[in-house]
C-alpha positions as CSV (number, residue, x, y, z in Angstrom):
1,M,58.1,125.1,133.3
2,F,60.4,125.2,130.1
3,T,61.5,121.2,130.4
4,I,63.8,119.8,128.1
5,K,61.2,117.6,126.4
6,K,59.3,120.9,125.6
7,Y,62.6,122.3,124.0
8,I,62.8,119.3,122.0
9,Y,59.3,119.4,120.7
10,K,59.7,123.1,119.9
11,L,62.9,122.2,117.8
12,L,61.1,119.4,115.9
13,Y,58.3,121.7,115.2
14,V,60.9,124.4,113.6
15,L,62.2,121.4,111.8
16,R,59.1,120.2,110.1
17,L,58.5,123.8,108.6
18,I,62.1,123.1,106.9
19,D,62.5,119.5,106.1
20,K,59.4,117.2,106.6
21,D,61.5,114.1,105.8
22,T,64.2,114.8,108.6
23,Y,61.3,116.0,110.8
24,Q,59.6,112.6,110.3
25,A,63.1,110.5,111.1
26,Q,63.9,112.6,114.0
27,K,60.2,112.6,115.7
28,T,60.5,108.7,115.4
29,L,63.8,108.6,116.9
30,Y,63.0,110.7,119.7
31,N,59.6,108.9,120.5
32,K,61.6,105.6,120.5
33,H,63.9,107.1,122.9
34,L,61.1,108.2,125.3
35,K,59.7,104.7,125.1
36,N,63.1,103.1,125.9
37,K,64.0,105.6,128.8
38,Q,60.2,105.4,130.5
39,N,61.6,103.9,133.7
40,S,64.8,106.0,133.8
41,K,65.8,109.6,134.2
42,F,66.0,111.5,130.7
43,S,69.2,112.9,129.6
44,I,69.6,114.8,126.5
45,E,73.2,113.4,126.1
46,D,71.5,110.4,125.8
47,Y,69.2,111.3,123.1
48,V,72.2,112.9,121.0
49,T,74.7,110.3,121.6
50,E,72.7,107.2,121.4
51,E,69.4,107.5,119.6
52,L,70.6,109.7,116.9
53,T,74.0,108.4,116.2
54,P,73.9,108.1,112.3
55,Q,76.6,105.7,111.9
56,N,76.1,102.3,112.7
57,K,76.6,101.3,116.4
58,E,79.9,99.4,117.1
59,C,80.9,97.6,120.1
60,Y,83.4,98.5,122.4
61,E,86.6,96.0,122.3
62,G,88.7,95.0,125.0
63,E,92.3,94.3,124.9
64,A,93.5,91.0,123.2
65,S,94.7,88.7,125.5
66,D,97.6,87.2,123.1
67,N,99.3,88.1,119.9
68,I,98.9,87.5,116.5
69,E,101.4,85.0,114.9
70,S,102.8,86.7,111.5
71,Q,102.6,84.3,108.6
72,S,104.7,84.3,105.6
73,K,101.8,85.3,103.0
74,D,100.9,88.2,105.5
75,P,101.5,91.6,103.6
76,L,103.6,94.1,105.7
77,L,101.2,96.8,107.4
78,L,102.8,100.0,108.3
79,A,101.2,102.4,110.0
80,Y,101.9,106.3,109.7
81,Y,103.3,107.8,113.0
82,L,103.0,111.4,113.8
83,T,105.6,112.8,116.2
84,Q,103.8,116.3,117.2
85,F,102.8,115.1,120.7
86,H,105.4,117.1,122.8
87,Q,106.2,120.3,123.3
88,T,108.6,122.3,121.0
89,S,109.9,125.8,120.9
90,I,108.6,126.6,117.5
91,N,104.9,125.6,118.8
92,D,105.1,127.4,122.1
93,E,106.2,130.5,120.0
94,N,103.4,130.3,117.2
95,F,100.6,128.5,119.1
96,G,101.4,129.3,122.7
97,K,103.5,127.8,125.7
98,G,102.9,124.0,125.9
99,F,101.0,123.5,122.8
100,T,101.0,119.9,121.1
101,E,98.4,118.2,119.1
102,W,96.4,117.0,122.2
103,T,95.4,120.8,122.5
104,N,93.4,120.8,119.4
105,V,92.0,117.1,120.5
106,A,91.0,117.9,123.4
107,K,88.8,121.2,122.5
108,A,87.0,119.5,119.6
109,K,83.4,120.0,119.4
110,P,80.6,117.9,117.8
111,Q,79.0,119.4,114.5
112,F,75.8,117.5,114.2
113,T,73.9,114.6,115.9
114,G,75.7,112.0,117.0
115,H,78.9,113.4,115.6
116,Y,81.8,111.7,117.8
117,Q,84.0,114.5,119.0
118,P,86.3,114.7,121.1
119,H,88.2,111.6,120.8
120,I,89.9,110.9,124.2
121,P,92.5,108.4,124.4
122,M,93.0,105.5,126.9
123,D,95.6,103.0,127.5
124,V,98.2,104.8,126.1
125,G,96.7,108.2,127.3
126,F,97.7,111.9,126.7
127,Y,101.3,111.0,126.3
128,D,104.3,113.1,126.1
129,L,106.7,111.9,123.3
130,S,109.4,114.1,124.6
131,H,110.4,110.5,126.5
132,D,110.5,107.3,124.9
133,D,108.5,105.4,127.7
134,V,105.1,105.2,126.0
135,M,106.9,103.9,122.9
136,Y,107.5,100.6,124.8
137,R,103.6,100.1,124.9
138,Q,103.0,101.2,121.4
139,V,105.2,98.8,120.0
140,E,103.7,95.9,122.2
141,L,100.3,97.0,120.9
142,A,101.4,96.9,117.4
143,K,103.0,93.6,117.7
144,K,99.8,92.2,119.4
145,Y,97.3,93.2,116.6
146,G,99.5,92.8,113.6
147,I,101.0,96.1,112.7
148,G,104.6,95.5,111.1
149,G,106.1,98.7,111.5
150,F,105.7,102.6,111.9
151,C,106.5,105.0,109.1
152,F,107.5,108.1,110.9
153,Y,106.9,111.5,109.4
154,Y,109.9,113.4,109.1
155,Y,110.1,117.2,108.8
156,W,113.2,119.1,107.5
157,F,113.3,122.4,106.2
158,S,116.4,123.6,104.5
159,G,118.6,122.2,107.3
160,Q,116.2,122.8,110.2
161,R,114.5,119.9,111.8
162,V,111.0,120.0,113.4
163,L,109.6,117.6,115.8
164,E,112.6,115.2,115.6
165,K,113.1,114.2,119.3
166,P,110.9,111.4,119.2
167,L,112.5,110.1,116.3
168,F,116.0,110.4,118.1
169,N,114.9,108.8,121.1
170,W,113.7,105.9,119.2
171,L,117.1,105.6,117.1
172,N,118.9,105.4,120.2
173,N,116.9,103.2,122.1
174,K,117.7,99.7,120.4
175,E,114.9,98.2,123.1
176,L,112.5,99.4,121.0
177,N,112.7,96.3,118.8
178,F,110.2,97.3,115.9
179,P,110.5,97.9,112.1
180,F,110.4,101.4,110.9
181,C,110.6,103.7,107.9
182,L,110.4,107.5,107.1
183,F,108.1,109.6,105.4
184,W,109.7,113.0,104.2
185,A,106.6,115.4,104.7
186,N,108.3,118.1,102.4
187,E,105.7,120.7,102.7
188,S,106.0,123.9,104.1
189,W,105.2,124.4,108.1
190,E,101.9,126.2,108.2
191,S,99.7,127.3,111.0
192,R,96.5,125.9,109.2
193,W,97.7,122.5,110.3
194,F,96.6,123.8,113.9
195,G,93.2,125.1,113.1
196,G,94.9,128.8,112.4
197,D,95.1,130.9,109.5
198,K,97.3,130.3,106.4
199,K,100.3,131.7,107.8
200,T,103.4,130.2,106.7
201,I,105.9,129.3,109.9
202,I,108.8,127.6,108.0
203,E,109.0,127.7,104.4
204,D,110.0,124.4,102.5
205,N,112.9,125.6,100.0
206,F,114.4,122.5,99.2
207,D,116.6,122.1,96.1
208,I,119.6,119.8,95.1
209,S,122.2,122.1,96.8
210,Q,120.7,120.5,100.0
211,V,120.5,117.0,99.0
212,E,123.8,115.8,100.7
213,Q,123.3,117.6,104.0
214,F,119.6,115.9,104.0
215,F,121.2,112.4,103.3
216,Y,123.9,112.8,106.0
217,D,121.1,114.0,108.0
218,I,118.9,110.7,107.7
219,L,121.8,108.2,107.0
220,P,121.9,107.2,110.9
221,F,118.2,105.7,110.3
222,F,119.0,103.9,107.1
223,Q,121.9,102.1,109.1
224,D,119.8,101.2,111.8
225,T,118.9,97.3,111.5
226,R,115.4,98.2,112.3
227,Y,115.1,100.1,109.1
228,I,112.6,98.5,106.5
229,K,114.0,97.5,103.1
230,V,112.8,96.5,99.8
231,R,115.6,94.0,98.1
232,G,118.0,95.3,100.4
233,K,117.2,99.2,99.7
234,P,116.2,101.4,102.6
235,L,112.4,102.4,102.1
236,F,112.0,106.1,101.8
237,I,108.7,108.0,101.2
238,I,108.4,111.4,99.4
239,Y,105.1,113.2,100.6
240,H,105.0,115.7,97.6
241,P,107.0,114.7,94.6
242,D,104.9,117.0,92.7
243,K,106.5,120.0,94.6
244,F,109.3,119.6,92.2
245,T,109.8,119.5,88.2
246,P,110.2,116.1,86.9
247,S,113.6,117.1,86.0
248,E,114.4,118.5,89.3
249,L,113.3,115.4,91.4
250,K,115.1,112.9,88.9
251,E,118.4,115.0,89.7
252,I,117.5,114.7,93.7
253,I,116.8,111.1,93.5
254,K,120.2,110.5,91.4
255,K,121.9,112.1,94.0
256,L,120.7,110.2,97.0
257,Q,121.0,107.2,95.1
258,D,124.6,107.9,94.4
259,L,125.1,108.5,98.0
260,A,123.5,105.7,99.2
261,I,125.6,103.1,97.1
262,S,128.8,105.2,98.4
263,N,127.7,104.5,101.9
264,G,127.5,100.8,101.5
265,F,123.7,100.2,100.3
266,K,122.4,98.8,97.2
267,G,120.3,102.3,97.0
268,L,117.2,103.5,97.9
269,H,113.9,102.3,97.5
270,I,112.0,105.8,96.7
271,C,108.2,106.1,96.6
272,G,106.3,108.9,95.9
273,Q,102.9,109.5,97.7
274,G,99.9,109.8,95.3
275,Y,96.5,108.2,94.4
276,N,95.9,106.8,91.1
277,L,98.8,108.8,89.1
278,S,99.2,108.3,85.8
279,D,102.1,105.8,84.4
280,D,103.7,108.7,83.0
281,F,103.9,110.9,86.1
282,V,105.8,108.0,87.9
283,K,107.9,107.5,85.0
284,E,108.6,111.0,84.3
285,Y,109.5,111.6,88.2
286,G,111.7,108.7,88.6
287,L,110.1,107.0,91.1
288,D,110.7,103.3,92.2
289,A,106.9,102.8,93.6
290,V,103.8,105.0,94.7
291,A,102.6,104.7,98.6
292,E,98.9,105.9,98.8
293,F,98.2,108.2,102.0
294,S,94.9,107.8,102.1
295,P,92.6,109.8,101.8
296,C,94.6,112.1,100.1
297,G,93.8,112.1,96.5
298,M,90.5,110.0,97.0
299,K,87.6,111.6,95.3
300,L,84.4,110.9,97.3
301,P,80.7,112.5,96.9
302,E,79.3,114.4,99.6
303,L,76.8,112.9,101.9
304,K,73.2,113.6,100.4
305,N,71.0,112.3,103.1
306,K,71.7,114.3,106.2
307,N,68.7,113.1,108.2
308,F,70.2,114.8,111.3
309,W,70.6,118.1,113.1
310,I,73.8,119.8,111.8
311,N,75.5,123.1,113.4
312,P,73.9,125.9,111.2
313,N,77.5,127.3,111.0
314,Y,79.2,124.2,109.7
315,S,80.7,124.9,106.4
316,G,82.8,121.9,106.0
317,K,82.4,118.6,104.4
318,L,80.7,115.2,105.2
319,L,82.0,112.8,102.4
320,D,80.4,109.5,102.0
321,C,82.7,106.5,102.0
322,K,79.9,103.6,101.9
323,D,80.1,102.9,98.1
324,F,84.0,103.7,97.9
325,I,84.9,100.7,100.2
326,E,82.0,98.3,99.7
327,K,82.0,98.4,96.0
328,G,85.6,98.6,95.6
329,T,86.1,101.8,93.9
330,W,89.4,102.0,95.4
331,K,90.8,99.6,93.2
332,Y,92.7,100.4,90.2
333,K,95.4,99.2,87.7
334,T,98.7,100.4,87.1
335,S,101.9,99.7,85.7
336,Y,103.9,100.9,88.3
337,S,104.4,99.3,91.8
338,L,101.7,100.3,94.0
339,Y,101.5,100.4,98.0
340,K,97.6,100.2,99.0
341,G,96.6,102.8,102.0
342,V,93.6,102.5,103.9
343,F,92.6,104.7,106.9
344,C,90.5,103.7,110.0
345,G,88.8,106.8,110.2
346,W,89.3,110.8,109.0
347,D,87.6,113.6,110.8
348,N,89.8,116.8,111.2
349,T,87.3,118.6,113.6
350,P,90.2,119.1,116.2
351,R,92.1,121.2,114.0
352,N,89.2,122.8,111.8
353,Q,86.2,122.7,113.9
354,S,83.4,123.8,111.9
355,N,85.1,123.9,108.6
356,S,86.4,120.1,109.2
357,R,86.5,117.4,106.6
358,I,84.8,114.4,107.6
359,Y,84.6,110.9,106.0
360,Y,81.3,109.4,106.9
361,N,80.2,105.9,107.3
362,M,83.4,104.8,108.7
363,S,83.6,102.4,111.6
364,P,85.9,99.9,112.9
365,Q,83.9,97.2,110.6
366,V,84.0,99.2,107.4
367,Y,87.8,99.6,108.3
368,Q,88.1,95.9,108.7
369,K,86.3,94.9,105.4
370,W,88.8,97.6,103.5
371,L,91.7,96.4,105.0
372,K,90.9,92.6,104.5
373,D,90.1,93.3,100.7
374,T,93.6,95.3,100.5
375,I,95.4,92.5,102.0
376,I,93.9,90.2,99.4
377,W,94.5,92.6,96.4
378,T,98.1,93.0,97.6
379,R,99.0,89.5,97.6
380,E,97.3,89.0,94.1
381,H,98.9,92.1,92.5
382,N,102.2,92.6,93.9
383,S,105.4,90.7,93.9
384,S,106.6,88.8,96.7
385,D,109.0,91.6,97.9
386,E,106.5,94.4,97.4
387,Q,103.7,93.2,99.9
388,I,103.3,96.5,101.6
389,I,100.1,98.0,102.7
390,F,100.0,101.5,104.6
391,I,97.6,102.6,107.2
392,N,96.8,106.0,108.3
393,A,97.1,106.1,111.0
394,W,98.8,105.0,114.2
395,N,98.2,108.3,116.2
396,E,96.7,110.9,114.0
397,W,94.2,112.2,116.7
398,G,93.8,115.5,115.3
399,E,92.8,114.1,112.1
400,G,90.5,111.3,113.8
401,A,92.5,108.6,112.4
402,H,94.3,106.5,115.2
403,L,94.7,102.8,115.7
404,E,95.4,103.9,119.3
405,P,92.4,102.7,121.8
406,D,89.8,105.5,122.7
407,I,87.3,105.6,125.4
408,K,84.4,105.1,123.1
409,Y,85.7,101.9,120.7
410,G,88.3,100.8,123.3
411,Y,90.8,98.6,121.1
412,A,88.2,98.3,118.2
413,N,90.3,99.5,115.2
414,L,93.2,97.3,116.6
415,Q,91.0,94.2,116.8
416,A,89.7,95.0,113.1
417,T,93.3,94.9,112.3
418,R,93.9,91.4,113.3
419,N,90.4,90.4,112.3
420,A,91.1,91.6,108.6
421,I,94.7,89.7,108.5
422,E,93.0,86.4,110.0
423,E,89.7,86.8,107.5
424,A,92.3,87.4,104.6
425,R,94.2,84.2,105.6
426,K,91.0,82.0,104.8
427,Y,90.7,83.7,101.3
428,N,90.8,80.9,98.6
429,G,90.5,82.8,95.4
430,K,87.2,81.9,94.6
């Protein structure tokens, strides 16, 4: 009879012929597993997910019983927020009836031993953002753990909005008493975002002639009392400033600023998204500040020691975060105003399957350290009115970047956020 045990040993034998070091590591782990499981039924799932998990084991966290009280020295933590989780006609047409980001999330498959996929939400569950019911709970959780606001992605293509329904639900519901700002995702709408080919669905052809229409489309958000402002100016982020030439963007920004002033504001506080940009770039493009959207722009080495079994058809990248975070490689000096960014995890397997990009050695504990150090860095380097940090993300489930609870870690990422805030408060500069 061909038992699971015999199957495992056959696989180990093949592995020994290919890579002796990996073979020895896997044999040791497997034997340890057998010893621990002597008095219980053997499960291949246990072996794969428990014994060979290459990342540090994290504890499941339950929900906190109280809210964290904000303090004046705490930077404002803004979590990027994706509005993809509802049915739209454009997604129905291009990806099938009823498609949402949850479709990708649920079909994700592990690509190596111990790979945590799929990520299954708990608490808020598989929600539908065409209704604002779930947003009450999201606000409650955000406040409880120290998130200070949501940064909503805003999709606008030459007058055509996409995924706007949750945003207008939010705008029209003043009971959702929570700060927010807009992040203009100025890139073409492509099927590759959802695991397809590189087919362009909606082309982004923005130019100066569309600025006035665009401004008046987003003006109601700027006028909302919940909208986040810096020195009295609405905070507005542009994802790809480099989609324009410096002269084009300067002209666009001037037009936006003039329109803001004519509508009663002091102007707009306009940030470009970027990582370790040159001082000349920021100056040439006329930006007020730069907001990081980690991991965009980060240069990390690929994981070298893959002492675990991996899908032979895997063609993606496993990038090692360990030294980058622990050694503080993310720190750099600029002459421009910089809002640092961190992420609580990153794994876009739901969208790209065996060609995914995975940031390895991340965990709630590693994220907690990174955020704590970033809070301290921000307090020391930014002016009192520019104490802002961006977290990727509140709900990027398709990219494995979500503060929202899941069934493996529970509320661990949210608790790590709260812990980081409390630990940074104790830092005395020594």
